[in-house]
Every structure is written in C-alpha cells, then in structure tokens.
C-alpha positions in Angstrom: -8.8 -5.4 15.6 -5.8 -4.9 13.2 -3.0 -2.5 13.9 -0.9 -1.4 10.9 2.6 0.2 10.9 4.3 1.4 7.7 8.0 1.8 7.2 10.5 2.3 4.3 9.6 5.7 3.2 12.2 8.4 2.5 13.8 10.7 0.0 14.8 9.3 -3.4 15.8 10.7 -6.7 13.6 10.4 -9.8 14.1 7.0 -11.3 15.0 5.5 -8.1 13.3 2.7 -6.0 11.8 2.3 -2.6 10.2 -0.7 -0.8 7.5 0.1 1.7 6.6 -2.4 4.3 3.4 -2.7 6.4 3.6 -4.7 9.6 0.3 -5.9 10.9 -0.7 -7.1 14.3 -3.0 -10.0 14.9 -2.9 -13.6 13.6 -6.1 -13.0 11.7 -4.5 -10.6 9.2 -4.6 -13.3 6.6 -8.4 -12.9 6.6 -8.1 -9.3 5.4 -7.5 -8.0 1.9 -4.9 -5.2 1.9 -4.0 -2.1 -0.1 -2.0 1.1 -0.3 -3.3 4.6 -0.8 -1.4 7.9 -1.0 -2.1 11.5 -0.3 -0.2 14.4 -1.7 -0.4 17.9 -0.2 -3.6 19.6 -1.1 -5.0 16.5 -2.8 -7.5 13.8 -2.1 -6.3 10.4 -0.8 -6.1 8.1 -3.8 -5.9 4.4 -4.4 -2.5 3.0 -5.4 -2.7 -0.8 -5.2 -4.6 -3.7 -3.7 -4.1 -7.4 -3.0 -6.5 -10.1 -2.0 -6.2 -12.0 1.3 -4.5 -15.0 -0.3 -2.3 -12.8 -2.5 -3.5 -14.4 -5.7 -5.1 -11.2 -7.0 -3.7 -7.7 -7.3 -4.9 -4.5 -8.9 -3.2 -1.2 -9.6 -4.0 2.4 -10.3 -3.2 3.3 -13.9 -0.6 5.9 -12.7 1.6 3.2 -11.1 0.9 0.1 -13.2 4.1 -1.5 -14.4 6.2 0.4 -11.9 4.8 -0.6 -8.5 4.3 -4.2 -7.2 2.2 -5.1 -4.1 2.8 -8.4 -2.3 2.2 -9.9 1.0 3.7 -12.5 3.3 0.9 -13.9 5.6 3.4 -15.8 7.6 5.3 -12.6 8.4 2.0 -10.7 8.6 3.5 -8.1 6.3 2.4 -6.3 3.1 4.9 -4.7 0.8 4.9 -2.1 -2.0 7.9 -2.2 -4.3 8.2 1.1 -6.1 10.4 1.4 -9.1 11.0 4.2 -11.6 9.8 6.7 -9.2 8.6 10.1 -10.4 8.3 13.4 -8.6 4.5 13.0 -8.9 4.7 9.9 -6.7 5.6 12.2 -3.8 3.0 11.6 -1.0 2.2 10.1 2.3 1.6 6.4 1.7 -1.0 4.5 3.8 -1.4 0.8 4.3 -4.9 -0.5 4.8 -6.8 -3.6 5.6 -10.3 -4.7 4.4 -12.7 -7.3 5.7 -14.1 -7.6 2.2 -15.7 -11.1 1.6 -14.2 -14.0 -0.1 -10.8 -13.5 -1.8 -11.8 -10.2 -3.4 -9.8 -7.0 -3.6 -11.0 -3.6 -2.5 -10.2 -0.3 -4.4 -12.5 2.2 -2.6 -11.6 4.0 0.6 -15.0 3.1 2.1 -14.2 -0.6 1.8 -11.2 -0.4 4.1 -11.6 -0.9 7.9 -8.1 -0.2 9.2 -5.4 2.3 8.3 -1.8 2.8 9.2 -0.4 6.2 10.3 1.4 6.7 6.9 5.0 7.0 5.7 6.4 9.9 3.7 7.8 9.3 0.2 9.6 12.2 -1.5 10.9 12.0 -5.0 13.2 14.7 -6.1 13.6 15.7 -9.7 
C-alpha cells in the first residue's frame, strides 16, 4: 500500500514557477514508477509527466515539454514537479501517482497507475 500526499500548489501569475511535491508513505516506494496527471474543470484527467522507479527515465506530455521537470528522491520518498513558464492553460488540479509497472519502465496511461494522491490546485492568472 502506498499513500501519496501532494503539496506546493497555489496561485501564480503567467510566466511564473511552482514546485509541486509528493510525499509517499512506505519504504517500498522506490519499487514504484511515478507520475503526475492534471484535471481542469470540465475536462478529462490528462497525463503530464512520468519517471521510472530509479529516476533514470522521464517522459513528458508535449504541452509541458521544456517547461516542466519531474524528479524523485527515493531517500526522501518524494517526487517533485518543477513547473516553469506557467500558462493559464496549466490551471488544474494536479495529482501524483504511483505505478507497479515492471522493470524500470515508465507509465503514461491512467490505467497503469495503482495509487493516487488527493490532488493540489494550481491556478495561473493571465
């Protein structure tokens, strides 16, 4: 069982930056790949970024590539999402996830993730 708690959301102006953190419970967290998804009002939850269990592989949605960076610190059992050059269209609730996908792979589909946090709101004003 993995319990995830996000923090770091808030209100920021367009062009600004935020760093989201996801604190995980359980010493086995290093066995899980992780990712971030987001959901804007009236829209489907969408993939944002993913990282393998070792942290050696990352993958991003085209909409955030070059602006967002996902990372993890297995010693601190925490996953991060650094968000730079934020745009109003980045406004959403951001969810941290954990996947038991095999090997050191990454997961990009919702169905591949086993655990979800409660979400943190990010609002970007124009």
